[in-house]
C-alpha positions as CSV (number, residue, x, y, z in Angstrom):
1,M,78.8,189.5,89.4
2,K,80.1,188.5,86.0
3,N,82.9,191.0,86.2
4,N,83.8,189.6,89.6
5,K,84.0,186.1,88.2
6,Q,86.2,187.3,85.3
7,Q,88.5,189.1,87.8
8,I,88.9,185.8,89.7
9,E,89.4,183.7,86.6
10,K,91.8,186.0,84.8
11,P,94.8,185.4,87.0
12,L,94.2,181.6,86.8
13,I,93.9,181.7,83.0
14,D,97.0,183.9,82.8
15,G,98.8,181.5,85.1
16,L,97.7,178.5,83.0
17,I,98.9,180.2,79.8
18,D,102.3,180.9,81.5
19,G,102.5,177.2,82.4
20,N,101.8,177.6,86.1
21,R,101.0,174.1,87.4
22,N,99.3,175.5,90.5
23,S,96.9,177.6,88.4
24,Y,96.1,174.4,86.4
25,K,95.5,172.4,89.6
26,I,93.2,175.1,91.0
27,L,91.2,175.1,87.7
28,F,91.1,171.3,87.7
29,D,90.0,171.0,91.3
30,K,87.4,173.7,90.8
31,Y,85.7,172.3,87.6
32,Y,86.5,168.6,87.3
33,S,83.6,167.2,89.4
34,W,81.1,169.6,87.9
35,L,82.2,168.6,84.3
36,C,82.1,164.9,85.1
37,N,78.6,165.3,86.4
38,Y,77.6,167.1,83.2
39,I,79.0,164.4,81.0
40,Y,77.6,161.7,83.2
41,K,74.1,163.1,82.7
42,L,74.6,162.9,78.9
43,S,76.3,159.5,78.8
44,G,75.1,157.6,81.9
45,D,78.7,156.2,82.2
46,A,80.8,157.5,85.1
47,S,84.1,156.0,83.7
48,L,83.5,157.6,80.3
49,S,82.7,160.9,81.9
50,E,86.0,160.9,83.8
51,D,87.9,159.9,80.7
52,L,86.4,162.6,78.5
53,V,86.8,165.4,81.1
54,Q,90.4,164.3,81.7
55,N,90.9,164.5,77.9
56,V,89.6,168.1,77.9
57,F,91.9,169.1,80.8
58,L,94.9,167.4,79.1
59,K,94.2,169.3,75.9
60,L,93.8,172.5,78.0
61,W,97.3,172.0,79.3
62,E,98.8,171.0,76.0
63,K,97.3,174.1,74.3
64,K,97.8,176.4,77.2
65,T,100.0,178.9,75.3
66,S,97.5,179.3,72.5
67,L,94.4,179.6,74.6
68,R,91.9,182.3,73.6
69,I,89.0,182.2,76.0
70,T,86.4,184.8,75.1
71,T,83.7,183.7,77.5
72,S,84.0,182.6,81.1
73,L,86.3,179.7,81.8
74,K,83.4,177.7,83.0
75,S,81.6,178.2,79.7
76,Y,84.7,177.4,77.8
77,L,85.2,174.1,79.7
78,F,81.6,173.2,79.4
79,R,81.6,173.7,75.7
80,S,84.9,171.8,75.4
81,C,83.5,168.8,77.3
82,H,80.3,168.9,75.3
83,N,82.3,168.9,72.0
84,E,84.5,166.1,73.4
85,F,81.4,164.0,74.1
86,L,80.0,164.7,70.6
87,M,83.3,163.6,69.1
88,Y,83.2,160.4,71.2
89,L,79.7,159.7,69.9
90,R,80.7,160.2,66.3
91,Q,83.7,157.9,66.7
92,Q,81.6,155.2,68.3
93,K,79.1,155.4,65.5
94,R,81.8,155.2,62.9
95,E,83.3,152.1,64.7
96,Y,79.9,150.5,65.1
97,D,79.0,151.1,61.4
98,A,82.4,149.7,60.3
99,L,82.0,146.6,62.5
100,D,78.4,146.1,61.5
101,E,79.3,146.3,57.8
102,L,82.2,143.9,58.3
103,K,79.9,141.5,60.1
104,W,77.3,141.5,57.3
105,Q,79.9,141.3,54.6
106,S,81.5,138.2,56.3
107,L,78.1,136.6,56.6
108,F,77.3,137.3,53.0
109,E,80.7,135.9,51.9
110,L,80.1,132.8,54.1
111,Y,76.6,132.3,52.5
112,S,78.1,132.8,49.0
113,E,80.8,130.2,49.6
114,K,78.3,127.7,50.8
115,E,75.8,128.5,48.1
116,E,76.7,125.6,45.9
117,D,76.0,123.3,48.9
118,K,72.4,124.5,49.0
119,T,69.7,122.6,47.1
120,E,66.8,124.2,45.2
121,A,64.6,123.0,48.0
122,D,66.8,124.9,50.5
123,W,66.4,128.2,48.5
124,I,62.6,127.7,48.3
125,R,62.5,127.2,52.1
126,L,64.5,130.4,52.5
127,E,62.1,132.4,50.3
128,K,59.1,131.0,52.2
129,A,60.6,131.8,55.5
130,I,61.3,135.4,54.4
131,E,57.7,135.7,53.3
132,Q,56.6,134.7,56.8
133,L,58.4,137.7,58.3
134,P,56.2,140.6,59.5
135,K,55.6,143.1,56.7
136,K,58.0,145.9,57.8
137,C,60.6,143.4,58.9
138,K,60.5,141.6,55.5
139,E,60.7,144.9,53.7
140,V,63.8,146.0,55.7
141,F,65.4,142.6,55.3
142,K,64.9,142.6,51.5
143,L,66.3,146.1,51.1
144,S,69.3,145.1,53.2
145,R,70.1,141.6,51.9
146,L,68.7,141.5,48.4
147,E,69.2,145.1,47.3
148,Q,72.3,145.5,49.6
149,K,71.3,148.9,50.9
150,K,73.0,150.4,53.9
151,H,71.1,150.9,57.1
152,K,71.1,154.7,56.7
153,E,69.6,154.3,53.1
154,I,66.9,152.0,54.3
155,A,66.0,154.3,57.2
156,E,65.6,157.2,54.7
157,I,63.6,155.1,52.2
158,L,61.2,153.9,54.9
159,G,61.2,156.9,57.1
160,I,62.4,155.1,60.2
161,S,65.5,155.4,62.4
162,T,68.6,153.4,61.7
163,K,68.2,151.7,65.1
164,T,64.7,150.5,63.9
165,V,66.4,149.1,60.8
166,E,68.9,147.2,62.9
167,V,66.1,145.8,65.1
168,H,64.2,144.6,62.1
169,I,67.3,142.9,60.6
170,S,68.2,141.3,63.9
171,K,64.6,140.0,64.3
172,A,64.6,138.7,60.7
173,L,67.9,136.9,61.2
174,R,66.8,135.3,64.5
175,F,63.6,134.1,62.8
176,L,65.4,132.7,59.7
177,K,68.2,131.1,61.8
178,A,65.5,129.3,63.9
179,N,63.6,128.2,60.9
180,I,66.2,127.4,58.2
181,S,69.4,126.6,60.0
182,I,71.1,125.3,56.9
183,F,71.9,128.9,55.9
184,F,73.5,129.6,59.2
185,L,76.0,126.8,59.7
C-alpha cells in the first residue's frame, strides 16, 4: 500500500519540482482541506488555519526546485503545517511579550513622572492596598513591580505558569485601581 501511494505521489512531486502547475493544483486540491482541518484542531481558528496552510503551499511552490521529500508527501505537508503553526505561536508570543513589556514600561514611566504629585499619605495608601491583596497575588505583584522581574522569571521563582503570573498582576492592578485611583490617573 505504501509503495502504491509513493508510485502515485512520485509523478506529482516530479511535476511540482519541474514547475508543472497542474501537479501543484492536484496536490493543493488533494491536501488543502485535510491540512486546514488539522491546523484548525490545533488553533480553533478557521481563518488562521487557511492562512497557515496557504503559506505552506506558497513555500512549497517557491522552493519546488530544491524539494527533497524523504517521506510521503502527506507526511511532509503535515510536518510543514505543524512547523508553520509552531512558528506562528512563537511569533505571537514574542509580539505579546514585547507589547506587554511596553505597556508596563509606559505605566511605570507614567507613575514615575507623576511621583512628585503624590503625597506621603498617597504612598501609604498604596502600601496598605498592596498588603490587602491575596498572598500569592501580592507576592507576584511585588516581584513584578518592586523587583521589576519579568513574567517568565516570576513564574520560575514561584513554580507557576506565566499565564498565572499575568492573571495575578491583572487582578492586583484592578484591585489597586479600584481602591487608590490617584495612581491610575
